[in-house]
C-alpha positions as CSV (number, residue, x, y, z in Angstrom):
1,M,-9.8,50.9,-76.0
2,T,-12.0,49.6,-73.6
3,M,-14.6,51.0,-71.3
4,V,-16.0,49.5,-68.3
5,I,-19.4,50.2,-66.6
6,N,-20.1,48.8,-63.5
7,N,-23.6,48.7,-61.4
8,C,-25.5,48.9,-64.5
9,Y,-29.2,49.1,-64.0
10,G,-31.4,49.7,-67.0
11,Q,-30.1,52.2,-68.7
12,R,-30.9,52.5,-72.4
13,Y,-28.9,52.9,-75.5
14,I,-25.5,51.8,-74.7
15,G,-23.0,51.7,-77.1
16,C,-25.5,53.1,-80.0
17,A,-23.4,53.2,-83.2
18,L,-20.5,52.3,-81.5
19,K,-17.9,51.7,-84.4
20,E,-14.5,50.3,-82.6
21,G,-13.6,49.4,-79.0
22,C,-15.3,48.0,-76.5
23,I,-17.6,47.9,-73.8
24,K,-17.8,45.9,-70.7
25,V,-20.9,45.8,-69.0
26,N,-21.4,44.3,-65.5
27,G,-24.7,44.3,-64.7
28,T,-28.4,44.1,-66.6
29,P,-28.3,47.2,-69.4
30,G,-31.6,48.4,-70.8
31,N,-33.4,48.5,-74.0
32,A,-31.3,48.9,-77.3
33,L,-28.2,48.4,-76.3
34,G,-25.6,48.5,-79.4
35,A,-28.3,49.8,-81.2
36,Y,-26.7,50.3,-84.6
37,L,-23.7,48.9,-83.7
38,D,-21.2,49.2,-86.2
39,G,-18.2,47.8,-85.5
40,G,-17.4,47.6,-81.6
41,V,-17.9,44.8,-79.1
42,I,-19.9,44.9,-76.5
43,D,-20.2,42.3,-73.4
44,V,-22.2,42.0,-70.7
45,N,-21.3,40.2,-67.6
46,G,-25.0,39.7,-66.5
47,N,-28.6,39.4,-68.9
48,A,-29.8,41.9,-71.2
49,Q,-33.1,43.7,-71.7
50,D,-35.3,44.0,-75.1
51,A,-33.8,45.3,-78.5
52,V,-30.6,44.0,-78.1
53,G,-28.6,45.0,-81.3
54,D,-31.5,46.8,-83.2
55,T,-30.4,47.2,-86.8
56,M,-27.0,46.3,-85.9
57,N,-24.7,46.8,-88.8
58,D,-21.3,45.3,-87.8
59,G,-19.4,44.3,-84.4
60,K,-20.0,42.1,-81.8
61,I,-22.4,41.5,-78.4
62,I,-21.8,39.0,-76.0
63,I,-24.6,38.3,-73.4
64,R,-23.4,36.3,-70.7
65,G,-27.0,35.5,-69.5
66,N,-30.3,36.0,-70.7
67,A,-31.6,38.4,-73.6
68,G,-35.3,39.8,-73.9
69,D,-37.4,40.3,-77.0
70,A,-36.4,41.3,-80.6
71,L,-32.8,40.2,-80.4
72,G,-31.4,41.8,-83.5
73,Y,-34.3,43.3,-84.6
74,A,-33.7,44.3,-88.6
75,M,-30.3,42.8,-88.0
76,R,-27.8,43.5,-91.2
77,G,-24.3,42.9,-89.9
78,G,-22.4,41.5,-87.1
79,E,-22.7,38.7,-84.9
80,I,-24.6,38.0,-81.6
81,F,-23.7,35.4,-78.8
82,V,-26.5,34.7,-75.8
83,R,-25.3,32.1,-73.1
84,N,-28.3,31.1,-72.3
85,N,-32.2,31.9,-73.5
86,A,-33.8,35.1,-75.5
87,G,-37.6,36.0,-75.4
88,Y,-39.7,36.4,-78.3
89,R,-39.3,37.7,-81.8
90,T,-35.5,36.8,-82.2
91,G,-34.0,37.9,-85.3
92,I,-36.9,39.2,-87.1
93,H,-36.4,41.0,-90.1
94,M,-32.8,40.0,-90.4
95,K,-31.4,40.6,-93.9
96,E,-27.8,40.1,-95.5
97,Y,-26.2,42.0,-98.3
98,K,-23.0,41.2,-100.1
99,D,-20.5,40.6,-97.6
100,K,-22.9,41.5,-94.6
101,K,-23.9,38.4,-93.2
102,P,-25.3,38.6,-89.8
103,A,-25.5,35.7,-87.4
104,I,-27.3,35.6,-83.7
105,I,-26.3,32.2,-81.6
106,I,-28.9,31.3,-78.5
107,G,-27.4,28.9,-76.3
108,G,-30.8,27.7,-74.7
109,R,-33.7,28.6,-76.1
110,V,-36.0,31.4,-77.2
111,G,-39.7,32.0,-77.6
112,S,-42.2,32.5,-80.4
113,F,-41.8,34.2,-83.7
114,L,-38.1,33.1,-83.8
115,G,-36.9,34.6,-87.6
116,E,-40.0,36.2,-88.3
117,Y,-39.8,37.4,-91.7
118,L,-36.5,36.6,-91.8
119,A,-34.3,37.7,-95.0
120,G,-30.9,36.6,-94.7
121,G,-28.1,35.4,-92.3
122,L,-28.2,33.2,-89.8
123,I,-30.0,32.2,-86.6
124,V,-28.5,29.1,-84.3
125,V,-30.6,27.7,-81.4
126,L,-28.4,25.4,-79.5
127,G,-30.9,23.9,-77.2
128,I,-28.4,23.4,-74.3
129,G,-30.1,22.2,-71.3
130,S,-33.9,22.3,-72.5
131,E,-35.8,19.0,-72.4
132,D,-38.2,19.9,-75.4
133,V,-38.2,21.9,-78.2
134,P,-36.3,25.0,-77.7
135,V,-38.1,27.4,-79.7
136,G,-41.6,28.4,-79.3
137,N,-44.9,29.1,-81.7
138,F,-44.4,30.4,-85.1
139,T,-41.2,30.2,-86.3
140,G,-39.6,31.6,-89.6
141,T,-43.4,33.0,-90.0
142,G,-42.7,35.2,-93.5
143,M,-39.5,33.6,-93.4
144,H,-37.8,34.6,-97.3
145,G,-34.6,33.9,-97.1
146,G,-31.4,33.3,-94.7
147,K,-31.2,29.9,-92.2
148,I,-32.3,29.0,-89.2
149,F,-30.5,25.8,-86.9
150,I,-32.5,24.4,-84.5
151,R,-30.1,21.5,-82.2
152,T,-33.2,19.3,-80.9
153,D,-33.7,15.4,-80.7
154,K,-37.2,16.1,-81.2
155,E,-39.2,16.6,-84.1
156,L,-40.4,19.8,-85.1
157,K,-44.0,20.6,-85.5
158,N,-46.3,23.1,-86.6
159,L,-44.2,25.1,-88.6
160,P,-45.5,27.7,-91.5
161,A,-46.3,26.7,-94.7
162,Q,-43.6,29.1,-96.1
163,V,-40.7,27.0,-94.1
164,A,-38.8,23.9,-94.9
165,A,-37.5,21.6,-92.2
166,N,-34.8,19.0,-92.8
167,V,-31.9,17.2,-90.6
168,A,-29.1,19.5,-91.2
169,S,-26.4,17.4,-93.2
170,E,-22.2,17.8,-92.8
171,D,-22.0,20.6,-95.1
172,D,-24.3,22.1,-93.5
173,L,-23.0,22.1,-90.2
174,K,-19.9,23.1,-91.7
175,E,-21.3,26.6,-92.3
176,I,-22.0,26.9,-88.3
177,E,-19.0,25.3,-86.9
178,P,-17.0,28.5,-86.4
179,Y,-20.0,30.1,-84.9
180,I,-20.5,27.4,-82.1
181,N,-16.7,27.1,-81.6
182,E,-16.8,31.0,-80.7
183,Y,-19.9,30.2,-78.3
184,C,-17.7,27.6,-76.4
185,S,-14.8,30.0,-76.5
186,H,-16.8,32.9,-74.8
187,F,-19.0,30.6,-72.7
188,K,-16.3,28.1,-71.8
189,T,-18.3,24.8,-73.2
190,E,-17.0,22.0,-75.0
191,P,-17.7,22.1,-78.9
192,K,-18.1,18.2,-79.2
193,S,-20.8,18.5,-76.4
194,I,-22.6,20.4,-78.9
195,S,-22.0,19.6,-82.5
196,N,-22.4,15.9,-81.6
197,G,-26.0,16.6,-81.2
198,K,-28.8,16.4,-84.4
199,F,-29.7,19.6,-85.7
200,Y,-32.5,20.8,-87.9
201,I,-31.9,23.5,-90.6
202,L,-34.9,26.0,-91.9
203,T,-34.6,27.1,-95.1
204,P,-37.6,29.3,-97.2
205,N,-39.9,26.8,-99.1
206,A,-39.1,26.9,-102.6
207,K,-43.0,28.4,-103.1
208,N,-43.1,30.3,-100.5
209,P,-45.4,33.3,-101.2
210,Y,-43.5,36.0,-99.3
211,K,-40.2,35.7,-101.4
212,Q,-41.9,36.0,-104.9
213,L,-42.3,40.0,-103.3
214,Y,-38.6,40.4,-102.7
215,T,-37.0,38.6,-105.3
216,A,-37.1,38.4,-109.4
217,N,-38.8,35.4,-110.8
């Protein structure tokens, strides 16, 4: 079942808790698009505002433009693909449990506080078209789980003490290869033009004081 919404101008809560089927949106949906999404698919031919995929549990959201702030807030399952850029606090409080592993893939750059208090899942920032580091300040603040991949030739600086940053290995890149391929499929991009770039992987520092609050010693 597919529903099409034309001439969308800021209507909120579209696809809230959708369990099945597909919603295609032509225009700009308002806040909380796909909040509590639980298995359905939402495909936006345009930009999206704040809180896309808030507390999303399963399913898929595809944004063929830019996304606003707090993308994937407290997301606990499913996948979000954004063709271009996203705002502040992308992926904060994301978590994973058993077979639920959320993923956010951003084609361009993101604002500050990316992955704040990240507890699980994957965030991939491809930096397409960015001439500088494609993330803002305070990336991974309070991070105690999950992984953040950032594609850039520039050195990552001023990361919080609780974040360990390393150049991604071939094995690391195998983990995100399916997501890159799907991104390219959605947005008609050549995978090799992305996968040949340099990626950093950010993980929680083993001495991270935040992690000690959530895991047994």
